[in-house]
C-alpha positions in Angstrom: -0.1 -0.1 -0.1 1.2 3.6 -1.1 1.5 6.0 1.4 0.5 9.3 -0.2 2.7 11.1 2.7 5.6 9.5 2.1 7.9 11.1 -0.7 11.1 9.7 -2.4 14.4 11.8 -2.0 15.0 13.5 -4.9 18.0 12.6 -6.4 20.0 16.1 -7.7 21.2 16.3 -10.9 23.8 18.6 -12.5 23.2 20.1 -15.7 27.1 19.5 -17.4 26.0 20.9 -21.0 23.5 21.3 -23.7 23.4 20.3 -27.4 23.6 23.3 -29.8 23.9 22.5 -32.6 25.1 19.8 -35.0 28.0 19.1 -37.4 28.2 17.3 -40.8 25.8 14.8 -42.0 26.9 11.9 -39.6 24.9 12.6 -36.5 27.6 14.6 -34.7 26.3 17.0 -32.5 28.1 19.9 -31.0 27.8 20.8 -27.2 28.3 23.4 -25.3 29.7 22.1 -21.9 29.8 23.3 -18.0 32.3 20.9 -17.0 36.1 22.1 -15.8 37.3 20.2 -19.2 35.0 20.4 -22.0 35.8 16.8 -23.0 35.5 15.6 -19.8 31.6 15.6 -20.2 32.1 12.0 -21.6 33.6 10.7 -18.4 30.1 10.4 -16.4 28.8 8.1 -18.6 25.3 8.2 -20.0 23.9 11.6 -19.5 20.2 12.4 -18.8 17.7 15.0 -20.9 15.8 17.2 -18.5 12.6 15.1 -18.1 14.8 12.2 -17.3 13.3 10.1 -20.3 16.1 9.6 -22.5 19.9 9.1 -21.9 22.9 10.0 -24.0 25.9 8.3 -24.3 28.6 10.9 -25.7 32.0 9.8 -27.6 34.1 13.0 -28.0 35.3 13.6 -31.7 37.2 17.3 -30.7 37.0 20.4 -28.5 36.6 23.6 -30.6 36.1 27.2 -29.2 32.2 26.9 -29.0 32.6 23.4 -26.9 32.8 19.8 -28.1 32.3 18.2 -31.4 30.8 14.3 -30.4 28.9 11.2 -31.6 26.0 10.2 -29.8 25.3 6.6 -29.6 22.1 5.7 -31.7 22.5 9.0 -33.5 23.9 8.5 -37.0 22.3 11.2 -39.4 22.2 15.1 -39.4 18.0 14.6 -38.9 18.3 12.8 -36.4 21.1 14.9 -34.1 18.9 18.0 -35.7 16.0 16.9 -33.3 17.9 17.0 -30.4 19.5 20.6 -30.4 18.7 22.4 -27.4 18.8 19.5 -25.2 20.3 19.7 -22.2 22.2 17.0 -20.5 22.4 15.9 -17.0 23.8 13.8 -14.8 23.4 12.4 -11.2 25.1 14.5 -8.4 26.7 11.8 -6.6 28.9 10.7 -10.1 31.0 14.1 -9.9 34.4 14.5 -8.1 34.1 15.4 -4.5 34.3 19.7 -4.4 37.7 20.5 -2.9 38.1 23.0 0.2 35.9 26.5 0.1 34.7 24.9 -3.5 30.8 24.3 -4.0 28.9 23.1 -6.9 25.5 25.0 -6.9 23.5 22.1 -6.6 25.1 21.2 -3.1 24.0 25.3 -2.0 20.2 25.4 -3.4 18.2 24.7 -0.6 20.3 25.4 2.1 18.8 27.1 5.1 20.6 30.7 5.7 21.2 31.4 9.2 22.4 35.0 10.6 25.8 34.5 13.4 23.7 34.1 16.2 22.1 30.6 14.4 18.4 32.8 13.7 16.9 31.4 10.5 16.9 33.9 7.9 15.4 32.0 5.2 16.6 29.8 2.3 19.1 29.9 -0.9 17.1 29.0 -4.0 19.5 29.6 -6.6 22.9 30.8 -7.2 22.8 33.7 -9.8 25.9 35.9 -11.7 25.6 38.9 -13.7 29.1 38.6 -14.6 31.0 40.1 -11.4 30.8 36.7 -9.2 28.1 34.2 -7.9 25.6 35.4 -5.7 23.1 33.3 -3.5 19.6 34.6 -3.7 18.0 33.5 -0.3 14.1 33.5 0.3 13.5 35.1 3.6 11.1 33.3 5.9 7.6 34.5 5.9 8.4 37.0 2.9 7.5 37.1 -0.7 11.0 39.0 -1.3 14.4 37.4 -1.9 17.8 38.8 -1.4 20.9 38.6 -2.9 24.2 38.3 -1.2 27.2 37.9 -2.4 29.2 34.4 -2.3 32.3 35.9 -0.6 33.9 35.1 2.9 32.9 38.3 4.5 29.5 38.0 3.5 29.0 34.1 3.6 31.6 33.1 6.3 30.8 29.7 7.1 28.8 26.8 4.7 28.2 23.3 6.0 26.8 21.0 3.4 26.3 18.1 5.6 24.7 20.4 8.1 22.3 22.0 5.4 23.5 25.6 6.7 25.2 28.9 5.2 26.2 31.3 8.0 25.0 34.8 6.1 26.6 38.4 7.2 24.0 40.9 6.6 25.4 43.5 4.0 25.3 46.2 6.3 27.7 44.4 8.8 30.2 43.5 6.2 33.6 45.5 6.5 35.3 46.6 3.2 38.1 45.0 2.1 36.4 41.1 1.4 38.7 38.8 2.0 37.8 37.5 -2.0 35.2 35.2 -3.7 34.7 31.4 -3.3 35.6 29.3 -6.2 32.0 27.8 -7.6 32.2 24.7 -10.1 29.0 24.5 -12.4 
């Protein structure tokens, strides 16, 4: 008997790339990758589309300035490849390497409880944005409709504990000038 109140835990997935075009007549695709090394996207095995109903196994042909040219198992001609344009490619989070100290995957930050230095709940991190000047944590305040953007720097976010599910946030008006630097991020 299924209990409607019991839900299965959602498996976190990371967006690793997107099929942005086709290359040639043999079904090769151009993939814009978000991995540290563009050709490394194939090292994670089969990738899933956004709806999880299709998987794609890539074989890298070569890297270009726009991404990687790859063949996909089961795709043998240009028209089949054209149908995949715009497909986002995901991998389950547990397949990625562990981030080093002071580095975080965006997916690991989303959902963390944002607290202040005294342990009071501020809200929840709902996304990580970057408008060109560094990463910003978007925090949905508890009991409010508004969100705040907090720079992901050591001064603004002095502590992140993924295991405990918290990020300590210093409100911007309490931050001294001369920030000690931005934290590194892996996509």
